[in-house]
C-alpha positions in Angstrom: -6.4 11.3 19.2 -9.3 10.9 16.8 -11.7 10.5 19.8 -10.7 13.9 21.1 -11.1 15.5 17.7 -14.6 14.0 17.3 -15.6 15.0 20.9 -14.6 18.6 20.3 -16.5 18.6 17.0 -19.6 17.3 18.7 -19.3 19.9 21.5 -19.0 22.7 18.9 -22.0 21.4 17.0 -24.1 21.2 20.2 -22.9 24.8 21.1 -23.9 26.0 17.6 -27.4 24.5 17.9 -27.9 26.0 21.4 -26.7 29.4 20.2 -29.0 29.3 17.2 -31.9 28.2 19.4 -31.4 31.1 21.8 -31.2 33.7 19.0 -34.6 33.4 17.2 -34.8 37.1 16.3 -35.4 38.1 12.7 -32.5 39.8 10.9 -32.0 41.4 7.6 -28.8 40.4 5.9 -26.6 42.8 3.9 -24.1 41.2 1.5 -21.0 43.4 1.6 -19.7 42.1 -1.8 -22.9 43.2 -3.6 -23.9 46.7 -2.4 -27.5 47.6 -2.1 -28.7 44.0 -1.7 -30.7 43.1 1.4 -32.5 39.9 2.2 -36.0 39.4 3.6 -36.1 39.0 7.4 -34.5 35.7 8.3 -34.2 34.0 11.6 -30.8 34.3 13.1 -30.9 30.6 13.9 -31.1 29.8 10.2 -28.1 32.1 9.5 -26.0 30.5 12.2 -26.8 26.9 11.2 -26.1 27.8 7.5 -22.8 29.3 8.5 -21.9 26.2 10.4 -22.9 24.0 7.4 -20.9 26.0 5.0 -17.9 25.8 7.3 -18.2 22.0 7.5 -18.5 21.7 3.7 -15.4 23.9 3.2 -13.5 21.9 5.9 -14.5 18.6 4.1 -13.3 19.8 0.7 -10.0 21.0 2.1 -9.5 17.7 4.0 -10.3 15.7 0.9 -7.8 17.6 -1.2 -5.2 17.1 1.5 -5.9 13.4 1.7 -5.4 13.1 -2.0 -1.9 14.5 -1.6 -1.2 12.1 1.3 -2.4 9.1 -0.8 -0.3 10.1 -3.7 2.8 10.4 -1.4 2.0 7.0 0.2 1.7 5.3 -3.3 5.0 7.0 -4.3 6.8 5.7 -1.2 5.3 2.2 -1.6 6.5 2.1 -5.2 10.0 3.2 -4.1 10.0 0.7 -1.3 9.0 -2.1 -3.7 11.8 -1.1 -6.1 14.4 -1.0 -3.3 13.3 -4.4 -2.1 13.8 -5.8 -5.6 17.2 -4.2 -5.8 18.1 -5.5 -2.4 17.0 -9.1 -3.3 19.0 -9.0 -6.5 22.1 -7.8 -4.6 21.6 -10.6 -2.0 21.4 -13.2 -4.7 24.5 -12.0 -6.5 27.5 -14.2 -5.7 30.6 -12.8 -4.1 32.7 -13.9 -7.1 30.5 -13.5 -10.1 31.1 -16.1 -12.8 30.9 -13.5 -15.6 33.7 -11.5 -13.9 35.9 -14.7 -13.7 35.3 -15.6 -17.3 36.5 -12.2 -18.6 39.2 -11.7 -16.0 42.6 -10.5 -17.1 45.8 -11.8 -15.6 46.9 -9.7 -12.7 50.1 -9.3 -10.8 50.1 -11.6 -7.8 49.4 -9.8 -4.6 47.4 -6.9 -6.1 43.6 -7.4 -6.1 41.6 -6.5 -9.1 39.7 -3.2 -8.8 36.2 -3.9 -7.4 37.0 -7.4 -6.3 37.0 -8.8 -2.8 40.0 -10.7 -1.6 38.2 -13.2 0.7 39.0 -16.7 1.7 36.6 -19.4 0.5 33.6 -19.8 2.8 33.0 -23.1 4.4 29.2 -23.7 4.4 29.4 -27.1 6.0 31.1 -25.6 9.1 28.2 -23.1 9.4 25.7 -25.9 9.4 27.5 -27.7 12.1 27.7 -24.6 14.3 24.0 -23.7 13.9 22.7 -27.3 14.3 24.6 -28.9 17.2 24.0 -32.6 17.6 21.5 -33.4 20.3 22.8 -35.9 22.8 19.3 -36.5 24.2 18.0 -38.1 21.0 19.9 -41.4 21.3 
């Protein structure tokens, strides 16, 4: 996409130079914001090229201001992503039955789980290792 944008910009610049070169007549400029002000006769080519240059400068300033906003948003999202990764890592490292909860646990009626606790059977880590690493019969 950037290639098409630069190609169109280059074509417009070439067109502006050709247009300016074909209009070498002398003109007198009147500035509408300030009445009764007229310039000395100036080549129309200079006026066209100055207008193109001013347009490019305005475009560059507006693009720079827009890129500052995008950079600020990128940094904000990177910071949020980093914070969420830290939180996710802390939640992954938290045990299912936290020792601090067990130390302060109250006696409960059998059959009713504590609020916020999981009623899970003990997990057999050795069985998982056997399932994921089957013995190789070819290594005898």
